[in-house]
N, C-alpha and C positions, 0 to 999 in steps of 0.2 A: 402848870405845877411841876418842877422839876425834882423837888426834893422827896425822896421815897419813904414813906413811913415804916419804921423798924417792923413795928407789929405786923404789919401787912405783908412785908417781904417774908418774915419769919412763918407766918402761917401759910403762906404760898409755899414755901419749900417743903414744910412739912406735909402738906397735903400730896405734894408730887415729888418727894423724896425717893419714894420705893419704886417709882417708875423710872424715875432718873437713872438709879443705880441699874435697874435691869436692863436699859439703854447701854449703859457702859459697859455692863458685863458682856453683851453682844459684840460691841466692838472690840473689847479684849481677848475675845477668842479669836480674832483674826490674826493669825501670826506674821504680822508686817514686819519681819526681820530684813531689813535693806540691804546687809552687809552678805547675805547669802543667796545667790541667784536662784535656786530652787524656790525661795518664797517670792520671787519676783510677782508672780499673779497674785500673792496674799497682799503685797503692798498695793499694787493697785486696786484690789478689793476694796481694802481699806479706805482707799481716796473715795472710791465710789460710795462707799458707805456713809462716809463722812459728809459728803457733798449733799447725798440724800436726806440725811437727818439734819443738817442746816437749812436746808429747803423747808423740812417739815416742822422746824422751829419757828420759821417766818422770814428768813431771809431771802429777798425777792431775786437775788442773785447768788447762786452758789455752784461753783464751776470747778471742774479738774483741769489743772495746767500742766501741760506737757514740760518735760526736761530731757535731754540726753540719756537720763537715768530714771530715777523713780518721780512718778507725778505727786505734785503738791495740789492744794485745795485752796481755792480763794472764793469769799462771800462776801456781800456787801449789803447794808439794811442802812439807807438813807434816813437823817433826821428830818423832822417836819420842818424844822428853824434852818434855813440856807446858811446862817452865820455860825451853827452850834459848831465845835471843836469836831476835827475828825479824827477818830483813835483807828490805828491799827493793830490788832492783837495777833502776836505771834506765837507759833507752837509747832510741835510737831508730831506725824502721825507712825514714823516708823519706831521699830523698838529693837534692843538689843537680842543677840541669838538667847536662847534659853531651852534647857533640856531637864527633865525629872533626874537624870542621873548627875547633873551638876551639883545636885545636892537640896534641890526642891522638894518640899514636903508633901506637894502636890502638884497637879499638872499645871505648868506655867501657863498655859493658855486656856486652862479651865478655871474660870475664877471663883473662889471661895471666900467665904466671910467668916473669920474666928476672931472673937473677942473685939468686936466692932473695928475690925481693919479687913481691909479687901485685899486679897493676894491675888496677884496676875503679874505678868510682865507687862510693862506698861501702865501699870495702876497710877503710879506717881509720874514716870518719866516716859511720856508725857501724856498719854491720852487722858488720864484722869484730870489733869491740870488745864487742857484742852477744852474737855467737854463740860467742865463746871461753868463756862460761860454761857452755855446753851441753856441751864436753867435759870442762871443769872439774869440774862436778859428777859427773859419770860416773867420772870419776878418782879424786875423792873417795870415791864409794862403792865403789869396785873395790878401792882400796890400804887400807880399812880394815875391809871386808866387812860394811858396813852396807847397810840396803835402803832408808832414808830419810838425808836429809842431816841433819849435826851439828845444822843451825839450820833453824830456819821459812823457807824461802826462798821470797820472792814476786819476780815481774818484771814490770814496767811497761814497756813499749816502746811509745812513741806515733809516731803518724804525720804530725805537722805541725811537728817542730821545725825543719826549714829553711825553714818558712813563718811563722816567728815564733811558734808554739806558741799560736795565738789561742784554741783552747779546752780548753789544758791544765789550767789551775787550777781551772775549773769541772768539769773530769772529773775531779781530785782531790778535789774537795769532794764531787761525788756519790758518790764512792765511797770515801769517807774510811775507813768502816768495816773494809772489804775491805783497804785498801791500809795500815791503822796497821803500824807498825814501830819498833823500837826504834832502827834505824840505815838509813840510805839509802845504798846503793853506786851513784856514778855513773860509767857505763862509757862516758862520752862526753868522754873529756880525753886528755891526753897526759902526756908525760916529758920531762926536760929535754933528753936527748941519749941515742943507744944505750949509750954509755958510764956514763952517770950516771942510774940510775934514781931516780925522784922520785915522791912524794905530793903531792898538791894539797890544801890544807886550807881553801880557800875562795874565793870569787867575790866580785866586787864586785856592788851592786845598780844599778840604773838608773832615773833620772827623766828625761823627755823633754819639752821645751817649745817651743811655737811662739808667737811674739809677731807680731802683724800691728798695724801702725800706720795710721791713716788721718788726714790733715791736710786739705788743701783737697779739696773735692768733686770737682775734675779737676785736671791738671797745668795749673799757670798760669806765667805770664811771670815768672821771675826777676829781670827789670830793674823790671818794673812792681810786684812784690808782694814780691820778694825782700827779706830783712832786717826784715819789718814782718810776718810771719806765721810760725808755727811749720812747720818743716820736717822731715818724718817721718824722712827719710834721716839727717838730721843726728841726730834723738832716737835712732836706732837705733845709730849710730855712738857717740854717749855712753854708751848702755847696755852696749855691748860694752866699751867703755873703763872701766867702772865695775866690771866683773865680778871682776878681779883687783887686789890692790895690788901695791905695787913688788916685793914678795918672792915673786911669782907664786902667792899665797894666794889662795882664794875670798874675797871681801869682801862677801858677802851676810852680814848678821847672823842670827846663828842657824843659820848652816849646819852648823859643827862639833859643834854640840849632840850629846852623847851619844857621840861616836866613842871606839871602844876603840883605844887608842895602841898602836903596834907595840912590845914589851919588847925587852929587851937580848938575851936568850936567843936569840928567832926572829932578830933582826938578824944575830946571830953565827953562825946556822944558814945563811942566806942568803950570808952572805959567803963561806962554803965553797964555794959553787958557781963554777963554772969560766965565770964571766961576762966577755966581751971586748965594752967598749962599742962598739968600732971596728965588730966584727961585728954587733953588735946596732943600729948605725945603719944599716949597709948593709942589712939586712932591714929597717929601717924606711924605706928608700928618702929618708933624711934626712942632715943635714950638720952637726948640731949638738943636744946635748941641751939640753933647758930644762924647768924645774917649778920646784916649790915648794922655797924655798932650805930648807937642812940636812937633805934627803933625797936619796938616792942614787936612781940611776934604777930598779932595781928596786923600791925602797919606795914611788917615785912610781906605779908601773903597778900594784903589787900591795896596797898597804897605804895610800894616800891616796887621799881622793876628790878629783874633779876637777869643773872645769864647760869645756865645750868648746863654740866655736861651730861648728856643724855646716853652716851655711849663711846668706847673708845678701846682701840685694838690695833694691832700690827705684831708681825713676827711669829715665832714660834710659840705656842700655847697648849702643847700637848704634854705628856709625861716625860719624866726625864730632862737630858739636856740636848740642846742643838744650839749649838755656839755659831750664830750667823749674825751679819748685819742685814736686817729684813728689806726687801725691796720697796715696801709700802707700809703705810700707815694710816690710820683714819680717825676722827673723833666727829662726833654729833652733838651740836648746841642747840640749846633754844633760849630765846630771851622773852621774858614777859614785859610787856610795856604798860606804862600807866599814862593818864589823860596828859596831853601836851607834846608826847614822842611821836615823831612820824616815823613809820616803818621804812620807808625809802630813805630816809636819812640814818637810820640805825644800819640798815643793810651795808650803805656804801662805809659806815665809820668802822664795822666788823670786817667789810673785805679789805680796807685799807690797813686795820691794825694788824690782820692776819699776814698780809702780802708782805709788809716791813719786816716781819719776825722771821720769814721764811729764807733762809741761807741760799746763796748759790749751789747749783748742784741737786737742788730738790725743786720738783715740779709739782704744782699745786692744783687742784680742780676744786675750787668753793662755789658751792651751789646753794641756792636758797628757794625754798618752798614758797607759796602763795601766803601772804603774811595777811594777820587778822588786825584791825585798828583797836585801840583801846576806846571805850566809851564811859561817860561821866556825867551824870545829870546833877547839878547843884542843889543842895538842900532847900533853897529857897523858890525853886520853880514852882509855879503857882499848879502844874498836873500832878507833880509829886507830892504837893501839900492836899490836893484832892484824894490821891490814893491813900495817903496816910490816915485821913479821916474815915474814909471808908472803911479801910482794916480796923481801925479804933472802933467805929462803931458796931462792926460784926463780931470782934474779939471782947468788945466790951472793958477796954484797957489800953493803956500807953503802946504805941507801937514803936520800936528802935530802928537803929539803920545799921546796915552792914553795906560791906562790897564783896565781890566775888574775886579769888585769885586767879580764876580760870577764864577762858577766853572762849568765844563762841560766834555762831553768826548774826547774832544781835548787832554787832558791831557794822556790819555790811548794811543793816536797814538804815543805821544812824548815819552812814558816811554817803550812801546814795541818796536816801531820802531828806536828808538833812533835819531829821526831828530827833528831838530827844528820846531816849529809851527808859523806860521805867521798868520794874520787875515785880510782877505779881504772881508769888508762889505761896504754896501752903504746905508744900513738904517738908519734912523732918530728916535730920541724918540718917536715924534708924529705919527708913524705908528701904533703905539697901538699894539705890539706882545701881543697875548693872549686874547686881549680886543675885544669887538663889533666893527666893522668898521675898523677892519685891513685894511693897505692900504700900497703901495709903491708909492713914487714919481717916475713917469716915467722918467722925465730928469735925476734923480739919477740912476734909474736901466740902463739906457743906458750908463751912465758915467762908472757903473759896468762893463758892455761889452766892453767899450773902455779900461779902465786899462786892463782887462783881455787879451784884443787883444796885448797891448804893452809889458805885463809881460812876456811871454814866450820869446820873442826875446831879452828882456834886460838881462833875467837870462843867455841864453846861451851865450851871447856877455860878460858878466861881472863875472861869475862865473863858474868854473870848480871844478869839485869834488877831492877832496884830493886822491891821489894815494893810 
């Protein structure tokens, strides 16, 4: 029997929910701040705690994996059926820095429940959303009478996500054989709102570029030399001005090559979301929308690639006047990519575009950071349909679709393992990721448990791996 009875799952969660929250609170008390070296031991303690907890949950394999930075945790629980789908759940156990003086109403590492909300650093991002899978798999087993999950279940919980995942791709490549999966479930995400459960189907990729221009060997007098030698600050300004055309479309030749266009069906689904542009602008602390012509705001942040100026500078910026031709100038650019775009191709296109516009007498240093690929799962993918059904059962209503405008390490899993990436998260925008008073709604956290409990049976019942 692979289908999980709803009433049995809910009864199990109700019976064990208090102990689950007590265990989560114990984990949240560990200040696993990967960005601060003084917490290195705490990050390791967090990994050890999770590995022990996963073993206690029933995972036959629960290991701490070393990296040149912070440790990750891997766990594995084989299914009884060798033909069952293989599922890898991703999350992270490190958290953002937090201190009471940042504006917290209570100690960020002493969890407290107020008005059915659990407040603590990591409550939503990401310990709470990782941990709901422990109770979910136990509910799945108890309700079905199984001794092993209906799917071959793996977990990979990294310890450096809040520090940019500098060693994550290498970790995945090193252990690709043990991480091999038919589908990846990312539980480091959220929903549209408490009243609108959603599933994210993709994230944008990211290419970051820095351009430093050198002109005169030192700052020189603008009266004696200005107008007769190239000015690197002027060249930077011209580069920025040439970045977009009059329709706010990126003007770099070849930038849009291979892009997967948004289809009419998904556009209609997004139109069903209760989107209020004025509310969105307030959240953005902005006063007007702007972007590529012919696309809505949601389309611009979810389904269109972008080019943004992240920083620009050069020359004198102090008080008063200093009439010079500066010796150097710089600009930092970032490009969000969508499905079909290749980071290597975009890097080459950006480099060629910039080089062509740099005049004689200006020396350029153009550097790129490691890129992140975009990921997108088709709406008709059978694993995605299982996730939608499982969430619909838990929330007892329709589930809608979103994408994420951001970028993250999930794309490395798709790239290295060749598996589609799905997003199962129950966090809502008010949870305050990275902010003071981060919290998770307890009702939604338990809906995440319930969704997890239903998902494994649905996948086993409705999706078989290709031979």
